[in-house]
N, C-alpha and C positions, 0 to 999 in steps of 0.2 A: 137636291140630289146631285151627287158627283157624276159628271158625264163619263168619267173613266170606268165606272161600273158598267154602264151601257156598252162602252167600247170593248171592255174585257169580256162581257157576255157574248158580244158578236164575234170576238176572236175564238172563244171556246166553241161556239156553234159552227163557225166556218171550218175549224179544225176537225170537229166531229163529222161534219158533212164530207170533208175531203177523205178522211179515213174510211168511213162507211161506203161512200160512193165508189172509191177506187177498188175497195174489196168486192163490192157487188159487180162492178164492171169487169174485173179480172175473172170472176167466176161465170160471167156470161148472163148474169141476172139483171133485169131492168130495174132501175131506181124509179119506182112508181111515183114517189112524192118529191122529186127533185125540185120542181117549181115551188111547192109549198114550203120546203126547207129554205129556199132562197128568199121567199117572201117573208118568212119569219126573221131571217137574217137582216133583210132590208128594214123591217120594223125596228129592230134593235139599233141598227145604224142610224135610222132617222131619229130615234129617241135620243141617241148621243148627240147628234147635231142640234136637235131642238133644245136640249138642256144647255149645251155650250152657248147657243145663240141667246138663250134667256139670261144666262149668267153674264155675258159680255155685252149684250144689247146690239150685236152686229152679226153678220154672217161669219161662221167659224172658219175663216180662211186667213187668219192673221200670221201664221208661221208654218214651217215645214211640217210639224206634227199635225196641225189641223188640216192642212192642204192634202197631205197623204191620206188622211181618213176620209176627207171629202172625195178624193179620187176613187177610193175603194167603194164608196157609196154610188158614184156615177157608173162604175163598171157593173155593179149589181143592177142599177136602174136600167141600163141598156139591155142587160140579160133578160130582165123581167118583161121589158117592152118587146123584145125581138125573139127571145128564145122560143116561146110558145107559138108566136106567129109563124115562124119558119120551122116548127116542129123540131126544135133543137134543144129541148129541155135537158138532154144529157150533157150539154156544154157547161151546165152548172158544176159538173165534176172537174172541169178544167178551169172554171172561173173561181171557184172557192179557194184553191190554193193561193192564187194571186191576191184575193181579198184578205186572206189570213196573213200573208206576208206584209202587205201594206198596213194592215191594222197593227201588227206587231211592231213594225218600224215606227208607226205613229205613237204608240204607247211608250216605246223606249225613248223617243225624242221628247215626248211630253214629260216623262219622269226626269230627264236630264235638264229640263228647263230651257229647251232650245227654241220654244215658241217666241215669236216677235210680238211684243205688246204694242198696241197702237190703235188708231181709229181708221176706218175705211169709209170713204164716201160711196155713193151709188155706183160711180163709174169704175172705181177700183174693184168693187164687189162683182159687178157685171163682167168686167174684163177677166178676172181670175176665175170666176165661176164658169163662164162659157169655155174658157181654155181647158179647165179641168174636165168638163163634159166631153170635149174633143179627145182628151187623153183616155177617158173612159171608153169611148167608142173604139179607139185604137187598141185598148186593152182587150176588148171582147173580140176584135178582129184577130188579134194575136192568139187568143184562145181557140178560135175557129181554125187558125192556121196550124196549131199544134194537133188538133183533132184531124185535120186534113192530112197531115204528114203521117199520122198513125194509120189512117184508113188507106192511104195510097201505098204505104209499105206492105200492108196486108194483101192488097190486091196484086202488087207486084210479085209477091212470093206465092200467089195463088193459094194462100192459106187464109181462111176466114175463121179465126178463133172467136170465142164468145164476145171478147172485147169489141172487135170490129163490127160484129153483127148489130150491136146496139148503137153504133155511131151513125150520124146522119149520112146520106149518100154524098159521094164526092161532088156532084154538081150542086147540091144544096149548100155545101160548105163553101164551095168556090163563089157562088152567087152571094152568099152572106158576107164573105170577106170583101167583095167589091162594094157592096152597099155600105158596109160599116166604114170602110176607108173613105168613101164619098162623104158620109156623115161627119167623120172626123175632120176631113179637109174643110168642109163648109163651116163647121163650128170653130175651127182654128182661125179661119179667115175672119169670122165674126168677132172672135175674141181680140184679134189684132186690130180690127177696125175700131172696136170700143176703146182700146188703149190709145190709138192714134187720134181718135176723135177729140179727146179731152187732153191731149198732150201730157200723158202721164209720164212720170220720171222713167228714163230709159236705163236699163242695166245692160251694158254692152255684151257680156257673155250670154245672158239669157236671150237677148234679142237675136244674137247670132244663131243660137240653138233653134229658136222658133222659126227663123227665116230658112235655115237648112231643112228643118222638119217640113215646112210648108212646101218647099221645092221638091222634097222627097215624095210627099203625098201627091203633088201635081204630076210628077214624072211617072209615078206608079199608076195613077188613074189614066193618064194618057196612053201608057203602054197597055194597060189591061183592057181598056174600052176601044181604043183605036187600032192598035196593032195586034192585039191578042197576046196572051201571056200564059205559059204553063202554070197549072195550078200550084205545083210545088214551089216554083219560083215566087209566085204571089204570096204563098204562105210564109216563106222565108223572109220576104220583104216586110210583111205585116209584123212579124215577130221582131225583126231588126228595128223597124221604125218605132215600135212601142218601147223597146229597150232604150233607143236613142232619146225618146221623149222623157224618159226618167232621169236622164243626165241633167235636166234643168234643176233638179233638187240637189245636185252636187256643187252648184255654184251659188255664191252669196250675192 
């Protein structure tokens, strides 16, 4: 079975979830089955990865197309792990558009034949896989940051429309951003260690991006936990760091 059909089905489901979710959010109605929708989306994503892994005999992270799709899978994974635990199922409405965008880019790159063919040993697979999980945690932190900014703006105007009534409380969103940034930082360090441990080939541009990203996460964590940091500034930094992490796909 072609893995593109699984990926295309996940794209359709993520777009449908985005449209329906934002429509319900705008009308002030709660999306009761958000977690279930995202679980179904996760099943389709996992199916695509499994089919690709079966076809190639290795973890599907050989090129930009596969890595982008793997990244969308990790974002959904962290949402399913943490969204319900912190009563933030509504964040699926913010996460689904990012998943749809990454999936669409993955499919477009796959059609254009941009994937790099080759074999990966255990260390390369572990290095790239852990790094992508770090970016996934950062992506969910960015989604929480967008939700925080919306909630903060509503409170500042002293107007609580239906949209903001359904969002998690400010303190919950702020705490989740801190935890997700910490997870992203730890996973990024682990990914770097795996790469250095086996002296994998170094790409100068990508290495520079990863180093700057690591320093950015470290500075943000130090400021947030030791000095204190306004929630809005934390939210902006989470979004900025996730966007910066995506620049790694722009270099060869």
